[in-house]
Rosetta silent file (secondary structure, phi, psi, omega in degrees, C-alpha in Angstrom):
SEQUENCE: MLEVEDSPFVGMHDIFEQTMARVKDEIEGRTFCVRVKRRGKHDFDSMDVMRYVGGGLNQHTPSAKVQLKDPEVVIKIEIEHDRLMFVQARHEGIEGFPISTQEDVLSLISGGFDSGVASHMFTRRGSRVHYVFFNLGGREHEIGTKQMAYHL
SCORE:     score description
SCORE:     0.000 S_00000001
   1 L     0.000  133.578 -178.049  128.139   84.674   37.338 S_00000001
   2 E  -104.479  141.819  172.047  125.411   82.214   36.419 S_00000001
   3 E  -103.582  116.784 -173.214  123.787   79.622   38.641 S_00000001
   4 E  -130.019  157.358  165.901  122.869   76.695   36.374 S_00000001
   5 E  -107.789  126.543 -177.487  121.602   73.121   36.372 S_00000001
   6 E  -121.331  151.280 -179.951  123.465   71.205   33.725 S_00000001
   7 E  -156.025  159.933  176.555  122.890   67.871   32.027 S_00000001
   8 E   -77.509  160.563  175.628  123.904   66.096   28.824 S_00000001
   9 L  -142.479  158.679 -178.007  121.595   66.093   25.799 S_00000001
  10 L  -103.454  -44.917 -178.336  121.275   64.082   22.590 S_00000001
  11 L  -157.299 -171.075 -176.203  119.308   66.318   20.232 S_00000001
  12 H   -66.286  -36.645  178.846  116.766   69.094   19.985 S_00000001
  13 H   -66.933  -35.144  176.132  113.849   66.891   21.071 S_00000001
  14 H   -64.177  -38.783  176.443  115.821   65.860   24.168 S_00000001
  15 H   -61.216  -44.455  178.514  116.314   69.563   24.983 S_00000001
  16 H   -60.834  -47.632 -177.956  112.541   70.060   24.705 S_00000001
  17 H   -61.391  -42.737  178.748  111.763   67.064   26.943 S_00000001
  18 H   -65.890  -39.064  178.406  114.205   68.187   29.645 S_00000001
  19 H   -65.518  -43.924  179.654  112.839   71.737   29.493 S_00000001
  20 H   -58.766  -44.544 -179.917  109.247   70.481   29.693 S_00000001
  21 H   -62.803  -34.692 -176.669  110.052   68.404   32.779 S_00000001
  22 H   -82.034  -34.793 -168.797  111.645   71.412   34.525 S_00000001
  23 H  -115.807   -0.410 -175.782  109.215   74.228   33.692 S_00000001
  24 H   -53.352  -49.592 -178.673  105.755   72.713   33.080 S_00000001
  25 H   -69.011  -33.281 -177.133  104.387   73.689   36.510 S_00000001
  26 H   -69.410  -33.759 -176.683  106.103   77.089   36.452 S_00000001
  27 H   -94.343   -5.767 -179.413  104.521   78.220   33.161 S_00000001
  28 L   -54.234  118.537  177.497  101.043   76.833   33.865 S_00000001
  29 L    73.086   15.958 -177.193   98.564   79.693   33.310 S_00000001
  30 L  -128.709  169.396  173.847  101.303   82.269   32.654 S_00000001
  31 E   -91.855  148.441 -177.179  103.050   83.933   29.731 S_00000001
  32 E  -148.049  164.595  168.541  106.563   82.747   28.858 S_00000001
  33 E  -146.163  159.034 -179.871  109.414   83.001   26.390 S_00000001
  34 E  -115.010  129.037  176.645  112.483   80.876   25.725 S_00000001
  35 E  -118.970  131.553 -175.822  115.955   82.424   25.376 S_00000001
  36 E  -129.634  135.326  169.045  118.853   80.285   24.127 S_00000001
  37 E  -119.677  139.376 -174.597  122.598   80.852   23.853 S_00000001
  38 E  -133.780  138.042  173.899  124.656   78.244   22.035 S_00000001
  39 E  -132.728  139.372  179.725  128.380   77.508   21.719 S_00000001
  40 L   109.832  179.184 -178.824  129.934   74.712   19.707 S_00000001
  41 L   -97.451  124.008  178.281  129.039   72.874   16.503 S_00000001
  42 L  -140.030  164.955  177.155  125.474   71.607   16.210 S_00000001
  43 L   -89.107   15.668  177.208  123.078   70.877   13.369 S_00000001
  44 L  -141.882  161.834  175.186  120.771   73.612   14.711 S_00000001
  45 L  -112.800  178.980 -176.018  121.135   77.227   15.760 S_00000001
  46 H   -60.647  -40.893 -179.881  119.788   79.133   18.775 S_00000001
  47 H   -63.900  -37.971  177.416  116.657   80.329   16.949 S_00000001
  48 H   -60.079  -44.093 -179.660  115.780   76.754   15.948 S_00000001
  49 H   -65.943  -43.359  179.091  115.929   75.675   19.598 S_00000001
  50 H   -58.356  -45.887 -179.254  113.864   78.681   20.744 S_00000001
  51 H   -65.841  -45.793 -176.078  111.154   77.917   18.183 S_00000001
  52 H   -65.627  -49.764 -177.876  111.123   74.161   18.802 S_00000001
  53 H   -68.532  -46.622  179.315  111.126   74.328   22.609 S_00000001
  54 H   -61.351  -43.578  178.174  108.760   77.321   22.804 S_00000001
  55 H   -64.397  -41.654  178.375  106.346   75.777   20.313 S_00000001
  56 H   -64.494  -43.183  177.866  106.405   72.442   22.109 S_00000001
  57 H   -63.596  -38.876  179.561  105.775   74.047   25.490 S_00000001
  58 H   -64.792  -39.410  179.908  102.926   76.066   23.977 S_00000001
  59 H   -72.552  -38.333 -174.829  101.303   72.920   22.519 S_00000001
  60 H   -88.554   -7.551  177.986  101.729   70.778   25.654 S_00000001
  61 L  -129.715   86.140 -173.358  100.635   73.446   28.156 S_00000001
  62 L   -59.891  -29.773 -177.470   97.334   74.872   26.861 S_00000001
  63 L   -80.567  -11.489  179.066   96.949   77.428   29.669 S_00000001
  64 L   -90.870  149.682  179.261  100.390   78.958   28.962 S_00000001
  65 E  -130.509  142.641  176.306  100.900   81.564   26.267 S_00000001
  66 E   -78.572  130.832  174.942  104.017   82.676   24.404 S_00000001
  67 L  -143.947  110.391 -173.530  104.801   86.364   24.875 S_00000001
  68 L   -77.900  -26.528  177.899  108.188   87.551   23.636 S_00000001
  69 L  -105.170  122.657  177.097  108.012   91.054   25.142 S_00000001
  70 L    55.811   56.092  177.529  107.757   91.290   28.929 S_00000001
  71 L   -77.352  162.763  176.466  106.734   87.674   29.714 S_00000001
  72 L   -74.613  -35.103 -179.489  105.969   86.493   33.252 S_00000001
  73 E  -126.466  127.174  174.601  108.478   83.618   32.954 S_00000001
  74 E  -109.586  119.354  179.165  111.733   83.714   30.971 S_00000001
  75 E   -95.507  112.819 -176.907  113.224   80.274   30.342 S_00000001
  76 E  -105.721  124.440 -178.496  116.972   80.714   29.846 S_00000001
  77 E  -125.824  136.657  172.319  118.926   77.871   28.268 S_00000001
  78 E  -122.163  134.196  179.439  122.616   77.707   27.413 S_00000001
  79 E  -117.141  121.745  179.312  124.015   74.978   25.176 S_00000001
  80 E  -128.911  105.847 -177.956  127.738   74.368   25.253 S_00000001
  81 L    57.055 -107.763 -178.613  128.965   71.525   23.042 S_00000001
  82 L  -108.076   17.583 -179.065  127.169   68.455   24.510 S_00000001
  83 E  -112.149  137.478  177.072  125.973   70.108   27.759 S_00000001
  84 E  -110.530  124.890 -177.317  122.565   71.637   28.353 S_00000001
  85 E  -122.455  125.504  174.970  122.408   74.295   31.069 S_00000001
  86 E   -96.526  117.612 -177.257  119.241   75.749   32.570 S_00000001
  87 E   -77.545  118.005  179.243  120.018   79.170   34.019 S_00000001
  88 E   -89.129  -41.042 -177.573  118.469   79.451   37.492 S_00000001
  89 E  -157.123  157.510  175.371  119.882   82.844   38.496 S_00000001
  90 E  -122.460  125.868 -178.770  122.397   85.463   37.467 S_00000001
  91 L  -110.551  132.868  179.118  124.578   87.056   40.136 S_00000001
  92 L   -73.015  139.183  176.126  126.392   90.325   39.570 S_00000001
  93 L  -103.107 -162.865 -179.317  130.154   90.281   40.085 S_00000001
  94 L   -82.173   -5.977 -178.574  132.627   93.106   40.607 S_00000001
  95 L    68.355  171.809  178.940  132.752   93.696   36.846 S_00000001
  96 L    88.276 -164.294 -179.385  135.895   94.448   34.891 S_00000001
  97 L   -75.802  155.345  174.500  138.756   92.125   33.956 S_00000001
  98 L   -62.454  145.631 -179.808  139.365   88.830   35.767 S_00000001
  99 L   -61.338  142.910  178.077  141.671   89.150   38.781 S_00000001
 100 L    76.371   13.218  173.787  145.379   88.481   38.077 S_00000001
 101 L   -84.544  -13.937  175.721  145.202   89.282   34.364 S_00000001
 102 L  -119.715  176.600 -178.888  147.330   92.377   35.082 S_00000001
 103 L   -71.087  156.191  175.851  150.299   92.897   37.377 S_00000001
 104 L   -69.099  150.649  178.071  149.927   93.076   41.157 S_00000001
 105 E  -129.579  157.721  177.314  149.803   96.540   42.730 S_00000001
 106 E  -112.520  125.091 -176.296  150.537   97.954   46.169 S_00000001
 107 E  -117.056  126.555  174.147  147.961  100.411   47.522 S_00000001
 108 E   -79.081  114.163 -176.860  148.546  102.798   50.406 S_00000001
 109 L  -108.901  117.086 -172.951  145.283  102.621   52.299 S_00000001
 110 L  -104.361  -10.201 -175.112  144.749  105.476   54.717 S_00000001
 111 L    98.100   -7.292  178.009  141.110  105.036   55.633 S_00000001
 112 L   -84.502  174.835 -176.442  140.076  107.944   53.434 S_00000001
 113 H   -69.074  -43.496 -172.324  137.711  107.846   50.485 S_00000001
 114 H   -67.879  -35.492 -179.111  140.253  108.189   47.663 S_00000001
 115 H   -69.050  -35.909  176.452  142.480  105.235   48.621 S_00000001
 116 H   -67.205  -40.810  178.757  139.495  102.865   48.666 S_00000001
 117 H   -64.823  -44.172  179.742  138.262  104.118   45.292 S_00000001
 118 H   -62.146  -42.136  179.036  141.726  103.751   43.734 S_00000001
 119 H   -63.299  -42.955  178.907  142.040  100.184   45.075 S_00000001
 120 H   -63.105  -40.838  179.692  138.612   99.266   43.714 S_00000001
 121 H   -64.930  -38.600  176.422  139.485  100.713   40.295 S_00000001
 122 H   -65.341  -38.714  178.826  142.697   98.656   40.144 S_00000001
 123 H   -62.419  -43.129  178.740  140.721   95.534   41.068 S_00000001
 124 H   -64.999  -25.980  178.312  138.280   96.182   38.221 S_00000001
 125 L   -84.721    2.475  174.012  141.235   96.522   35.839 S_00000001
 126 L    96.789    9.041  179.830  142.375   92.990   36.725 S_00000001
 127 L   -93.578  142.778  170.885  145.133   93.716   39.246 S_00000001
 128 L   -83.281  126.085 -174.814  145.499   91.911   42.544 S_00000001
 129 E  -101.470  127.634  172.535  145.749   94.655   45.180 S_00000001
 130 E  -107.806  138.796 -173.299  148.013   94.357   48.233 S_00000001
 131 E  -104.785  142.249  173.395  147.437   96.934   50.959 S_00000001
 132 E  -120.274  132.043 -179.282  149.927   98.989   52.978 S_00000001
 133 L  -133.230  127.194  174.173  148.703  100.798   56.101 S_00000001
 134 L  -107.523  116.577 -176.223  150.659  103.160   58.354 S_00000001
 135 L   -82.738   99.122  178.691  148.880  103.588   61.678 S_00000001
 136 L  -111.518   -0.871 -173.414  149.248  107.267   62.543 S_00000001
 137 L  -120.060    9.497  178.040  145.804  107.756   64.106 S_00000001
 138 L    91.251 -173.940 -173.960  145.500  105.213   66.915 S_00000001
 139 H   -63.222  -43.440 -178.760  143.332  102.148   67.460 S_00000001
 140 H   -62.797  -39.835  178.332  140.068  103.659   66.089 S_00000001
 141 H   -63.254  -42.302  179.480  141.792  104.686   62.857 S_00000001
 142 H   -63.819  -44.850 -179.423  143.167  101.163   62.452 S_00000001
 143 H   -62.618  -45.290  179.381  139.746   99.551   63.047 S_00000001
 144 H   -61.973  -40.569  179.651  138.034  101.877   60.546 S_00000001
 145 H   -68.050  -40.321  177.595  140.664  101.230   57.900 S_00000001
 146 H   -63.215  -39.498  178.408  140.432   97.451   58.388 S_00000001
 147 H   -63.602  -41.754  179.023  136.648   97.619   57.987 S_00000001
 148 H   -65.873  -43.925 -179.952  136.998   99.557   54.739 S_00000001
 149 H   -64.093  -34.111  178.493  139.674   97.158   53.416 S_00000001
 150 H   -61.089  -40.643 -178.333  137.446   94.198   54.298 S_00000001
 151 H   -74.293  -19.820  177.690  134.686   95.520   52.019 S_00000001
 152 L   -78.145    0.000    0.000  137.110   96.002   49.128 S_00000001
Protein backbone atom coordinates (compact mmCIF):
# COMPACT_ATOMS: atom_id res chain seq x y z
CA MET A 1 0.00 0.00 0.00
CA LEU A 2 1.42 3.38 -0.96
CA GLU A 3 1.07 6.65 0.90
CA VAL A 4 1.06 9.39 -1.75
CA GLU A 5 0.49 13.10 -2.29
CA ASP A 6 -1.34 13.56 -5.55
CA SER A 7 -1.97 16.54 -7.79
CA PRO A 8 -2.87 17.23 -11.42
CA PHE A 9 -0.16 18.06 -13.96
CA VAL A 10 -0.04 19.62 -17.42
CA GLY A 11 3.25 18.42 -18.91
CA MET A 12 6.76 17.26 -18.15
CA HIS A 13 7.97 20.72 -17.10
CA ASP A 14 5.05 20.96 -14.65
CA ILE A 15 6.14 17.60 -13.16
CA PHE A 16 9.66 19.01 -12.72
CA GLU A 17 8.40 22.22 -11.06
CA GLN A 18 6.17 20.32 -8.61
CA THR A 19 9.01 17.92 -7.80
CA MET A 20 11.45 20.80 -7.28
CA ALA A 21 9.05 22.51 -4.87
CA ARG A 22 8.65 19.31 -2.82
CA VAL A 23 12.23 18.00 -2.64
CA LYS A 24 14.63 20.96 -2.98
CA ASP A 25 15.41 21.15 0.75
CA GLU A 26 15.53 17.36 1.13
CA ILE A 27 18.20 16.83 -1.55
CA GLU A 28 20.36 19.82 -0.60
CA GLY A 29 23.93 18.52 -0.14
CA ARG A 30 22.94 14.88 -0.67
CA THR A 31 22.92 12.27 -3.43
CA PHE A 32 19.59 11.46 -5.09
CA CYS A 33 17.88 9.58 -7.87
CA VAL A 34 14.44 9.82 -9.46
CA ARG A 35 12.28 6.73 -10.03
CA VAL A 36 9.12 7.01 -12.15
CA LYS A 37 6.25 4.64 -12.91
CA ARG A 38 3.74 5.68 -15.54
CA ARG A 39 0.30 4.43 -16.60
CA GLY A 40 -1.83 5.87 -19.38
CA LYS A 41 -1.13 7.56 -22.71
CA HIS A 42 1.40 10.39 -22.68
CA ASP A 43 3.80 11.91 -25.18
CA PHE A 44 6.70 10.83 -22.94
CA ASP A 45 7.80 7.64 -21.23
CA SER A 46 9.10 6.98 -17.71
CA MET A 47 12.76 7.31 -18.71
CA ASP A 48 12.11 10.72 -20.28
CA VAL A 49 10.60 11.96 -17.01
CA MET A 50 13.46 10.51 -14.94
CA ARG A 51 16.05 12.24 -17.13
CA TYR A 52 14.19 15.56 -17.32
CA VAL A 53 13.34 15.81 -13.61
CA GLY A 54 16.69 14.42 -12.42
CA GLY A 55 18.65 16.69 -14.75
CA GLY A 56 16.62 19.73 -13.73
CA LEU A 57 17.08 19.01 -10.03
CA ASN A 58 20.81 18.52 -10.60
CA GLN A 59 21.10 21.88 -12.40
CA HIS A 60 18.99 23.85 -9.90
CA THR A 61 20.54 22.35 -6.75
CA PRO A 62 24.33 22.62 -7.16
CA SER A 63 25.15 20.90 -3.86
CA ALA A 64 23.09 17.80 -4.78
CA LYS A 65 24.51 15.02 -6.91
CA VAL A 66 22.82 12.32 -8.98
CA GLN A 67 23.73 8.80 -7.88
CA LEU A 68 21.69 5.97 -9.38
CA LYS A 69 23.09 3.19 -7.16
CA ASP A 70 22.49 3.51 -3.42
CA PRO A 71 21.51 7.22 -3.26
CA GLU A 72 20.76 8.98 0.03
CA VAL A 73 17.36 10.19 -1.26
CA VAL A 74 15.11 8.29 -3.68
CA ILE A 75 12.41 10.45 -5.25
CA LYS A 76 9.53 8.17 -6.24
CA ILE A 77 6.94 9.49 -8.68
CA GLU A 78 3.92 7.71 -10.13
CA ILE A 79 2.01 9.14 -13.09
CA GLU A 80 -1.46 7.83 -13.75
CA HIS A 81 -3.28 9.44 -16.67
CA ASP A 82 -3.52 13.13 -15.61
CA ARG A 83 -2.53 12.64 -11.94
CA LEU A 84 0.94 13.07 -10.49
CA MET A 85 1.64 11.14 -7.29
CA PHE A 86 4.64 11.61 -5.03
CA VAL A 87 5.20 8.42 -3.04
CA GLN A 88 5.81 9.31 0.62
CA ALA A 89 5.92 5.79 2.07
CA ARG A 90 5.23 2.18 1.22
CA HIS A 91 3.46 0.00 3.77
CA GLU A 92 3.55 -3.78 3.62
CA GLY A 93 0.19 -5.55 3.50
CA ILE A 94 -0.74 -9.15 4.19
CA GLU A 95 0.34 -10.12 0.67
CA GLY A 96 -1.52 -12.53 -1.57
CA PHE A 97 -4.81 -12.04 -3.42
CA PRO A 98 -7.29 -9.31 -2.46
CA ILE A 99 -9.84 -10.41 0.14
CA SER A 100 -13.14 -11.74 -1.28
CA THR A 101 -11.72 -12.73 -4.67
CA GLN A 102 -12.28 -16.38 -3.67
CA GLU A 103 -15.14 -18.06 -1.83
CA ASP A 104 -15.66 -17.64 1.91
CA VAL A 105 -14.34 -20.40 4.18
CA LEU A 106 -15.15 -21.63 7.67
CA SER A 107 -12.15 -22.33 9.91
CA LEU A 108 -12.25 -24.38 13.09
CA ILE A 109 -10.01 -22.41 15.41
CA SER A 110 -8.83 -24.36 18.43
CA GLY A 111 -6.15 -22.08 19.81
CA GLY A 112 -3.39 -24.30 18.46
CA PHE A 113 -0.70 -23.36 15.98
CA ASP A 114 -2.02 -25.21 12.92
CA SER A 115 -5.52 -23.66 12.86
CA GLY A 116 -4.07 -20.13 12.89
CA VAL A 117 -1.62 -20.95 10.10
CA ALA A 118 -4.37 -22.52 7.96
CA SER A 119 -6.60 -19.45 8.46
CA HIS A 120 -3.77 -17.11 7.51
CA MET A 121 -3.02 -19.14 4.37
CA PHE A 122 -6.67 -18.98 3.28
CA THR A 123 -6.65 -15.21 3.83
CA ARG A 124 -3.57 -14.86 1.62
CA ARG A 125 -5.36 -16.86 -1.09
CA GLY A 126 -8.17 -14.29 -1.16
CA SER A 127 -10.81 -16.02 0.98
CA ARG A 128 -12.75 -14.30 3.72
CA VAL A 129 -12.34 -16.51 6.80
CA HIS A 130 -15.16 -17.06 9.31
CA TYR A 131 -14.14 -18.71 12.58
CA VAL A 132 -15.81 -21.51 14.55
CA PHE A 133 -14.69 -22.13 18.14
CA PHE A 134 -15.82 -24.91 20.49
CA ASN A 135 -14.92 -24.05 24.07
CA LEU A 136 -13.75 -27.31 25.62
CA GLY A 137 -10.96 -25.87 27.79
CA GLY A 138 -12.56 -23.23 30.01
CA ARG A 139 -12.25 -19.46 30.25
CA GLU A 140 -8.44 -19.29 29.77
CA HIS A 141 -8.65 -21.36 26.59
CA GLU A 142 -11.35 -19.05 25.24
CA ILE A 143 -9.31 -15.90 26.03
CA GLY A 144 -6.17 -17.32 24.38
CA THR A 145 -8.07 -18.34 21.27
CA LYS A 146 -9.73 -14.91 20.98
CA GLN A 147 -6.33 -13.23 21.24
CA MET A 148 -4.94 -15.41 18.46
CA ALA A 149 -8.01 -14.80 16.25
CA TYR A 150 -7.69 -11.06 16.84
CA HIS A 151 -4.17 -11.07 15.37
CA LEU A 152 -5.31 -12.98 12.29
